[in-house]
N, C-alpha and C positions, 0 to 999 in steps of 0.2 A: 235259723229263723225261717218260718215258712213264707211261701209267696204271698199269702193273703196278708200276713203281718206286714210285709214289705209294701203292699198296695195301700195300707192305711198309715204308714209310718209318718210321723211329724218330724219336720227338720228341726232338731234341737241338739242336745248334748252329744248324740251319737256322732254327729258330724264334726264336733270338735275333736274327737279322737282321729277322724279321717284327716282333718286339717293338720294334725302333727305328722302324719306320714307324708303329707304333701307340703311341708314347710317351705320347700323350694319356691313354690308359687305364692306362698302366703305373704313373703316379704314384699313382692311386687304389689300384691293386692292392698297391703297395709299403706303402702306409699300412695296408692291411688286414692285412698280415702280423704287424704288431706289435700289433694291437688284440686285446683279450681275446675269446675265443670260448666261448660256453656253449650247449651243446645238450642238451636233456633232453626226448625224445620217446618215446612208447610206443605202437607199432602205429598210426602216423598215415600218411596217404597220402604217398608219397615226394615228390611235387611240393610238398607243404606244408612238409616238412623242408628241402628245397632252397631254397624261398623264404626261409625263416627264416635259413638260412646266408648267402644273398645280402644280406639286410637288415642283417645284423650286420657282415659283413666288407666289403661293397662289391664283392666279386668278381663276375665274370660267368660264368654257366654256360650252355653251349650244348648242347641236346639235343632229340631228337624227342619230341613229346608222347605218341606211342603207346607208346614204350618205358618210360615212367614211369607211364602212366595206371592200370595194375592192380597196381602194386607198392607195398609198405608199408615203413615204416622204423622201427626201434627203436634208439635210440642215446642214450648218456649220455656227454657229453664236456665237459671244462673245461680250457682251455689257450690257447695263442697260435699254434698252427700250423694254417693252413687245410687243409693237405693231410691231416693226421691227422683233423680234424673231418669232412672230406668222406669219407674212407675209412670213418669210423664210420658215417655216414649211409647208405653204399652197402653196408654189410656185410649179406650175406644176400640181395642183389639180383643180378640178371643183368648189372649195369652196373659199369663202372669208369671212373675219371677220368683223363684225360690233360691235362697242362698244356702249352699252346701258347705262353704267355707270361705275364709277371707279371700276375696278377689276372684271368686267363681260362683256363677249363678247358672241355673237350669231354667229354661223357659218351657212351661207346660201349659196345655190347654185348660180352660175351665171345664167344669163337669158337664155343662150343657154341650160343649163342642165335642167332648169325648164320646158322648152317646152316639154321635153320628159316624164314628170311626168304625163301627161294625161289631164283630163278635168279641167275646171276652178274651180270646187268645191273641197274643201279639207276637211281634217278630222284631228282633233287634238286629239291625243290619246297617251297613254303611261302608265307607271308604276311609282308609288310613293313608294320609298324606305326610310328606316331609314339610314342616312348617316354614322352612326357609326357602325351599325351591318349588313347592307345590307338586313335587313328583310323587307318584303313588309308591307304596312300600309293599311289595309282594313278600309274603312270608312273615308279616307282623302277627303278633299274638293278641287275641282278645279273650280274656278269661273272666269268668263269673266266679269269684271265690266262694260264695255261699252255696252254689249249685255244683261247684267243682266241674264245671263244663266250660268249653271254650271253642274257639275256631282259629283258623289261620287264613289270612288274606291270600287270595289267588293272584294270578299274574297281573290283574287290573287293580290290585288293592282292595278287592271287595270281600266282605265276610257277611255271614248270615247265621243267626241263632234263632231258629224258629220254634214254634210251639211253647212260647213262654206266656205266663199270665201277664195281663196288661198292668205293669206295675213298675216301680223304680227298682234298679239293680245296681248294686256295687260292681263296677267294671274296672279291670286293670288292662291297659293297652301297653304292650312292650314290644321292643325290637332292639336287637343288639346294636349298641352304639348310639342309642337314643335315650332321652330321659323318659322313664316310665311314668305313665299318667294313671292315677287312681281317681275315679270319678263315679258319678251316679247318672245313669241313663234311664230314659223311659222307653219301654218296649211296647211299640204300637204305632209309632209315627213313620214318617218317610225315612229313606236312607239317610244316615248321619254322615257328616264329614268330620273325621277326627284328625287332628294334626299332632305330630311328634316332632320334638326339637332335638337336633344332634347335641350331645353333651360334649363340650370342648373344655379344654384346660389350656390356657395360654394361646400360642399361635399354632394351629393345625394339629394338635395332639388329641386323639380320640381316647376318651376314657370309656372303658368297656364295663357295662353293668350286667353281668351274666346272672346275678341273682334273681332277676325278675322274670326269667324265662321258665315257666313251669314245665318240668320234664314230661308230664302226662299230656301235654299239648304239643309235643314235638311231632316230627314225621312219624308215620307208621312203618314205612318201608326201611328195612335195614340198610345201612350204608349210605344214607341220604345226608348230604351237607348243603345247608342254605345259609351261607355266611354273607353278611352285607358287604358291599364293595369297600366301604370305609374300613372294615376290619381286614379284608384281603390286601389292601394297599399297604398295610403295615407289615405283611410277611416278607421275608427275603426274596428278592428277584434279581437274577443275573441277567444282563449286565448293567444294572442301574435302570432298566426299562420297567415301565408298569405293565408287566406281562402276566396275563392270567394263568397261562400254562406253567410258567415258572413257579407261580404260587401254589398251584395244585399239587406239585411234587412234595409238598410238605404234608400232605394227607397220607395216611397209612395205606399201603397197597398201590400207590401211584408212583411211577418212575419214569425216567427217560430211557430211550433205547440207545443213547450215547451219553458222552460225558456232558457236553453242553448242547448237543443237537439230537435230532431223532424224534420219533413220535412218543406219545404217552402210552405206557403199558399199565393196564389196570387189572389187578388181581390175576396176574399171569396171562392176560389176554395179548393179542396182537394189536399194533397201532391202528389197523383198518377196522377193528371191531368196536370203535367208539363213534358215537354219533354226536356231532357238533351242531347246535342250533343257535342261530342268531336272529332274534325276533320271529321265531317260528320257521325260518328257512334254513335248510341244511348248508353247510360249508364242507367241502370235500377235501380241501388241502389247505388247512389253517396255519401255514408256516411260511416264514421268510428266511432268507439267508441260509438255504440248504438245511432247514429245520433247526436253526440256532435260536430264533425267537419266533413267537406266534403272531398271528394277525389280530388276536383278541387283546385289545388295550383295556386294561382294568378300569382306567378312569373314565371311559366312555359308557360304562354300564351302570345301571341302577340296581340290578339284582342278578344274582347268579345261583343257580341250583344245580348240584352235581349229584347224579345217581351212580353209585359205585357198586357195580355187580347187578343187583336187582333193581328194576324200575317198574313203574306202573304200567297198566295196559294201554294207556294213551300214547306210548312210545313203542316203536318197533323198528325192525330193520338192522339192528345191531345186537352183539352178543355180550359186550363187556361193560359199557357205561354210556351214559347220556349226560351232556352238558347243555343246559338251557342258560342263555345269556340274553338279558333284555337291555337294549340301548336306552339311554336317558331320553326322556321326552323333551328335555329343555326346560330351563328355569322359568317358572310361571310367575315369579315375583319380581325378580330384578335381574339384569344382565350379569354374566359371569364369564371370565376368560382365564384360561390357563396356558402357559407357555412353558415348554421343557426342552432342555438340551442335554442329551446323554452322549456317551462315547460313540454310539452307533447312529443316532438319528436326532432330528429336531421335530417336535410335535406341538400341537396346539389343540385346545378344546374351547369352543365358543358356544354359549347358550343364552337364550334371552326370550322374554315374552314378546309375542307380536301383537296380540290383543289380550283382553281380560280372559279369554277362553282358548287361546292358542299359543303355542310356543315352538321353538326350534332348537336343534343341537347340531353343530357342525364341528368335525374334528379332522385333523390331517397329520400325517407323519411321513417323513422321508428320510432315508439315510443320505449321507453327504461324503462318504469316503471317495466317491468318484470326483467330487468337486475339489477335494483337498489334493489328491495326487494327479488328477487329470485323467482324461479318458484316452488321449492319444500321445504317444511318445516317439518321435523320430529317432531312428538308429542308423548308423553308418559304419562300414568297414573301412580297411586301409586303402582299398582301391576306389573309394568314393561312391560305391553302390549304396542306395538309401532304401530303407523300408520303414514301416510304421508298426510300432508296438502298441497294442490296444489293451487297456486294463479297465474298461468301463463296467461298473456294477452298481446298482442301487435297487432299493425296494421302497414302496410307498403304500399308504393306506388313506382312504377317504371315507368317512362316515357321515351321514346326514340323516336327520329325523324331523318330521313335522307332526305335531300332535294337536288335535282339535277336540276340546271338551265343551260342548254347548250346554251340557247339564249333567246332573249326576247319574243319569241313565244312559247316556251316550258317550262314546269315545272312539275317535278315529285317529289312526296314525299311519304314516307312510315312511318306510325306512329304506335306506340305500346304503350299500357298501361296495366298494371297489378297492382291490389291493393286488399288487403284483410285484414280481422281480424281473429285472432286466440285466442280462450278462452279455457283454460284448468283449470277447477275448481273441487276441491274435498274437501268437508267439512265433516269431522267426528265430530259429535256433540251429545249432549244430551240436555234434557229439564230442566236442573238444573237452578235455579235462580241465582246461583253463577256464575258470568261471568268468573271468573278465571279458572273455571273447564269446561267452555263450549266447548272449542276446545281441545279435547282429544280423544284417541281411544274409539270408542263406537260401539254399535250394530246398531245405526241409523246413516246414512250418506247420502250425496247427492254428486253426480258426474256428470259433464256435459263437453262434448268436442264439442265445436261449432266452425265452420269455414265458413266464407262467403266472397265473393269477386267478382270482375269484371275483365274481360279480353277482350281486343279488339285489332284487327289489321285493319288498314285502309290504302288503297292504293289510291292516288289521282293523276290524270293527268289532267293538265289544258293546253289548246292548243288555240292558236290565228291563225286560218287558214287565216282570212283576218282581216283587222282592223275593220270591222263592225260586225264580228262574234266572240264570245268567247265561247268556249265549256269547260265544267268541267265534269269530270267522276270521281266518287268515288265508290270503291268496298270495302266491309267491313265484318268482321266477329266479332260479339260481343256477350258476354255471361255473365250470372250471375249464380253463383253456391252457394249453401248453404247446410251445413250438420250439424245435431245436434245428437250427441250420448249422451243418457241420461240414468242415473241409479239412482234410489232412493230406500232407504229401510226405509219405514215409521214406521214399527214395527219389532219386533225381528223375526217374521216368514213370513212377506210379503215383496216383492220386485217388482219393475217395471223397465224394460229396454227397450229402443227403439233406433233405428237407422233410422233417417229420413233425406231425401235429397231432394233438389228442384234444377232444372236446367231450365234455359230459354236461348235458343241460337237463335241468329239472323244471317242470311247470306243475304246481300242485295247489290244491285247496283243501283246507281242513275246517270243519264245522264241529263245534263242541258245545254241548249244553249241560249245565249243572243245575239240579233240582234239589233245593233244601227242604225236605219233607218235614223233618222234626229234628230234635236234638240228637236223636239216636240214629237217624238215617239220612244219607246224602248220596245221590246217585249221579253219575256222570255218563253221558252218551255222546259218542262222536263218530265221524266218518272222515276218511282221508282218501283222496284220489291223487295219484301222481302219474305223470307221463315222463318217461326218461328217454333221452336220445344220446347214443354213444357213436362217436365218429373218430376215425383215425385215418391219416393219409401218409403215404411215404413216396417221395420221388428221389431217386438216387442213381448215381452212376459210379462205376468203378473202372479206373483205368489201370490195368495190370501192366501194359506195355504201351509204347507210343501207338500201336496199331490194334490193340485189344482192349476195347471199351464195352462193358456191360451196363445196361440201364435197367431200372426197376421202377415200376409205377403201380402202387397198390392202394386200395381203399377198403375201409371196413366201416359198415354203417349198420346199427342195430337200433331197435326201438322196443321198449318194454312198458307196460302199463300195470300199475299196482293199485289195487283197491283194498282198503281195510275198514272194518267196522268193529268198534270196541265199546264195551260197557264196563263200568266200574261202580261198585257200591261200597259205601263205608257205613259200618254198623257199630254203634257204641252201646252195648247192652248195659254196661255199668260204667261208673266213673273210672274204674280201673282197666276195663277191657276195651279194645277197639280192634275191629277187623276190617280188612280191605280185600275184597275179592273181585277179580276182574277177568275178563275174557277178550282176547283179540283174535278176530277172524280175518285172515288176509288171503289174497290171491295175487300171484304175480304172473302176468302174462297167461300162457296156457298150462302152467303148472297146477297140480292139485291144490285144493283149498287147505290151508295151514291153520290149526287151532293152537293158540298160545294161552293157556291158563296162567293166571297170576294170583298168588295168595300171600297176604302179609298180616301178622298179628302183632299187637302191642299190648303188654300187660305191665301195669305199675305195681312193682313189688313193694315199694314204699314211696307214697306220693311226694313228689318234688325232690326225690333223692335217688331212687333206683328204678329203672325201666328196662323191660326185656322185649326185644323185637325178633320176630322170626319171619323169614320170607323165603318163597319157593316159587319157581316159574319156568316156563318153557319159552325159548326165544329163537327167532329165525332170522337169518341174514341172507338176503337174496343177491348181494353183490360181493364179488371177490376181487381183491386188489392184487394184481400180478405184475411181474416184471420180466421182460425178455432177458434170458441168461446167456445168449450167444453172441449178439452182434455189437460191434463197436459203432455202427452207424446211428443207432438210436439208443442211447445209454442213459443220459441223465434224467430226462423227462419221460422215459418210457413207461413208467408206472401207469397202469390202466385199470379201470374198473370193468370187470367182465360180469354181465348179468347171468344169473342162473337160467338154465334152459334144458333142452333135451340132452345136451352133452355134459352138463355139469349140474349137480344137485346143489340146492341151498344148504348152507351150513346151519346146524341145529344144535342148541345147547340146553341142558337142563342145569339149573343152579339152585342151590339152597344156602342160606346163610342164617346165623344166629348172633345177635348183637345184644350186649349188656352195657347200658349207659348209667353211670352213677355220678352224683354230685354230693359228696360228703361235706363239702363246705360251699358257700355261695360263690367262692372264687376258684373252685377246683371242679374240673369235668374230667371224667376218665370213660373212655369208650373201648370195649373189647368186642371183636368179631371173629367168628369162625365161618369159613366158606368152603364150598365144594362145588366144582363145575366139571361137567362132562360134555364134550363136544364130539360131533360127527360131521363128516363130509367137509372138513377143512382141507386146504390144499397145501402140499409140501413139494419142494423141488424133487423131480425125479433124479437129478444128479446134483448132490450138494457140493461137489468139487468142480463143476463145470467152469472152465476158464474161456474167456472171450478171445478165441484164437482165430476167429473168422471175421472178415471185414464186412461182408454183406449180410450174413445170417440167413435164416429161413424165411423171413418176411413177417408181416404184421397180422396175418389172418388169424382170427380167433381160435380156430381149431388148431393151428400150428403152435400158438402160444399155450393153449391148454395141454398140448402133448408134452410140454416140459414139466408138467405137474402131475401129481397123483393124489387121490383122495386119502385122507388120514384121520385118525382119531386123536383126541387130545383130552387131557384132564388137568385141573388146577386145584389146589387145596392149600389151606393155610390159615394162620391166625394173625390178626392185626390188633394193635393196641395204640391208643392215643391218650396222652395226658396233657391237658391244657390248664394253665394257671394264668388268670387275669386278675391281678391284684396291683392296682395303681400304686407306684409307678413301674412295677415289674411285669413282665410277661414271659412266661416260660412254656415252651412247647416241645414235646418229644413224642415221636411216633416210631413204631417198630413193627416189622412184618417178618414172619417166618413162614415159608411155604415152598411148594415145588410147582413147576409148570412142565408137563411132560407130553411127548408126541410119540405116535407110532403109526407107520405106513405099512399095512399088511401087503399092499401091492408090491413093495420092495423086499418082501420076505421078512420083515420085522416082526418078531413075536413078543417082544418085550418093550416097554417104554423107554425112551431116551430123553435127556433133558432137551427142552425147547431152546430156541436160539437166545432168549433173554431170561432163561431160568436163573433166578437169584434166591437161594435158600434163606438168606438173612439180610435185612437192611434196617438201618437205624438213622433217623434224621432228628436233629434237635437244634434249638436256638433259644437264646435268652436275650431279652431286650430291656434296657432301662430308659425310661422317658422322663424328661423334664419339660417345662414349658418351652424352652429354646433348644435344648440338646437331646440328642437320642443316640444311644450306643448299643450296638447289637453284635453278637458273636453267634456264628451258626456252623454246624458241622454235618457231614454226610459220611456214613460208613456202611458198606455193603460188600457182599461177596462178589468175587469176580464173575464175569460172564463166561459161559461155557465156550470151549474151543476144541477143535478136533486135533489130537496129537498123533502123528504117524507112529506105528509100532514097528515098522520094518522098512528097509530100503532095498530096491532090487534094480538090476540093470538088464537091458535087452540089447543084445549085440546083432549087428547086421555086417555081413562080409563086405558090403559095399560102403559102409560108413566107417570113417576112421575112428570114431569114438562111439562107445555104447550109449544108449539112451537110459537116463537114470529116473526111476519112479519111486514115489513114496506109497507105502501100503497103509491105508486107512479103513480098517474093516468096521470100525464103530464111529458113529457121528457123535460129536460133543462129549468125547470120553475124558476130557480134561477141563481145567478151569484157569483163567487168568488170575494173577495175584489180587488179593482184596483191594478194594478201592476205598480210599478215605481222603477227605479234604475239609479244610477249616476255612471260613470266610469271615470278614469283619465289615462293619459298616458304622460310619459316624455321620450324623446329619445335624445341621444347625440352621435354626429358623429365625427370621428376623423381619421387621417391617421397614420398608424404605420407599419413598416416593408414592405413598398411598397404596402400596401393594405388599403382599405377603410373599416372602422369598424363602427358598430352601436350598442350601448347598449340601451335597451328599458326597462322601468318599466311600466307594465300595472297593474292598481289596479282595479279589478272588484268589483262592489258594494261598492264604496268608503264610503258611509254612513252606510253600514252594515244593510241595511233594509231587513229583512227576509220575502219576499213575501210568500203568500199562494199560492201554485201552484196546489194543489189537495186537495179535501175534500171528506171524506167518512162518512157515517152514519151507525152506528151499533146499532141494538136494544138491549136493556137491560131489566132486569125483571121490572124496574120501569120507564123506558123512553127511550131516544134516546141519544146515545153518539156520538159527533162530533169529528172526528179525522182529523187534518190538516196536510198536508205535506208541509213543507216550503223550500224555494229555497236556493241557494248558499250564504253563508255569504260573508264578505269581504275577498277577495282573491287577494294577491299581486303575480304577475307573471313577471319574469325576462327573457329577450331574449337577445342573442348575435348573431350578423350577421357580416360576413366578405365577402368582394368581391374583387376579384383579376381582 
């Protein structure tokens, strides 16, 4: 149907067909017809009178905020007909109501008032919100079926479809986990406020409706995942925590660098090559419990977008992936509280409206192992000598957000996050083989006090100056701090003590403007300025003998300024094609200007069924994460970010990927991606077999640390596949990755590539979940190749006439020339939901490693007098974990 035909359409039998599609709302509307209606208002704002009618009858009114903003209503009505009550309320205004189906009406201006709206071209724009909480929904889809055009809401929930004829259009609004809304909207008024309701079944079970998401309106960039938090919360997560990073492991190409700990590895990249953003501010160390769980609690977010491999020009500074997480604004409709108790920690989330235009969210989490076992334990030997064993450890998180929305054009938010770990350990010990006497007062003991954590403050202002321009400004301060106080007494006369600190602080501002010129063109322009400060200190003394004491006091202080300008343009020449071209221009301190072009294309091979995406780009990373490889004095928290400069080049990567996504059935989605990445100027250890045989080490100067590494080249390639079935009450998910991650250091004489530290040729993840209103059962499995390991090929001895025994060495000519055994594990989860004392409860039993398979996660080779001894370190055995959650 043409636009002009739509402009003169009469609301009649055509909307009867539309009513059949939306029968979900029709039932409530039918009930509203027979309910008594009583309206008695005298010169009140029109919006207030309309809200009163909606509350009484349950009908749904669709209108632009601008057309009712300055109008008032006077009406006295008592009866049972909604149309009569609505006509009474609108009497004397410039609006009239049109019924588009049972229980739903659209308010439109009369012809005389429309003439004052301006030219014939219109623009359909607005915000998409959660109807229950008032939260904006980033990534929601707005689709015009008759024009086969659409848009996706940005981080503020805003969308714009410009250059439309001023007419009524059939519109479909959809978001995964929410009831799809099919309605008719007028293009030409003020920004609309559209609300979607979560679709629930029973108590707390999310029903997924994937059939409503048109594939041709999905992301253009290959490897992009934008799943709602309600969906992510249903994916398996160890150990019963709502941990975002645990959930991301189920995506193809994403894995952990350890069994249950370690950083994220994305498409063969290193953990430091990922950018983590929390409300626009970077988080440099998003881990707790020595990387066991992350600082990102899934239930505190309203939206998550994950760019795997390729990402748009608006992001830079990393090579592998970008994670954007947006904290919840707080429920604008009614208070909500959630309490949870897991095997590791206790947590809460509280959100509530403050006024009709403001809200807040507050969450907290703390581990409690130190409270269960205690922090200090007195020990005593046979002679009565006493000492103290200390085993204190805990981690915590605190998140808070204030949101203020005075109108549809303005939104201001203030976000705060603080989290950290605290380890206080003191072990008095001796070397007796009798374990019962191992922990007792002794001359030999070990003591460490470690603290590390993140803190950030982010202020964001989003402004809609015109319906075609959207401006977002964020200013932030983010920092990571770590401290390690260390004391060890290896012998009766020797002792070592040190106090080591690391600090990294960012202060930045980012301004981004989006211009919606036409349905075929959309432009984004942004600028980002960041000042980074790097500080490290070391104060230490080494007592080698009662009269021989060495002291060491060092400081390292660096500053770097980064400026970036980026532009990105989206072009939609036809309903099948969409292109996204971008350029990022950046300069880091005194280094030369870097150009980072980005290009992505999307083509719909079969509308709503098959989509092809292609992405290619250049990426630059100015920060290197390094670790001192020599000293015992600063070992655990010694990982430092080193800025690029005259002595070290920034790492550069070129990457290309091709992705095919198909939906042969409404409940089945299949994605396959091919990727290739080539990197330059990454850093590898100069001596991969370096052992920490020195107490004091070379110091913390940046030049000394860089001397332990050499520049290298790397490449990664592979194929990834994901099959997702969402068919209530079943959900099935299987992801596969086959690929290689290879390194080569020419400075070490390497002429051929060798496997990288976490090279995994094959990996398969799968889970199946069956959900009922109260019960939920899940079975999950992980299968992958073993990590590379260096196997010695020979053993040799060096004799010395002055030594009674020769020194034995292992010969390792090649790095990572072997592999650990394949890794596999099966987990199970059972959850039960019920209502009690006015709250919603959930009890969950998570069984980690259900079959008790002890995987080999590390292997060491030690020379002996007669051969080589192999020492295996095995993973976690069967581990049952119980969690209790309550929501008010």
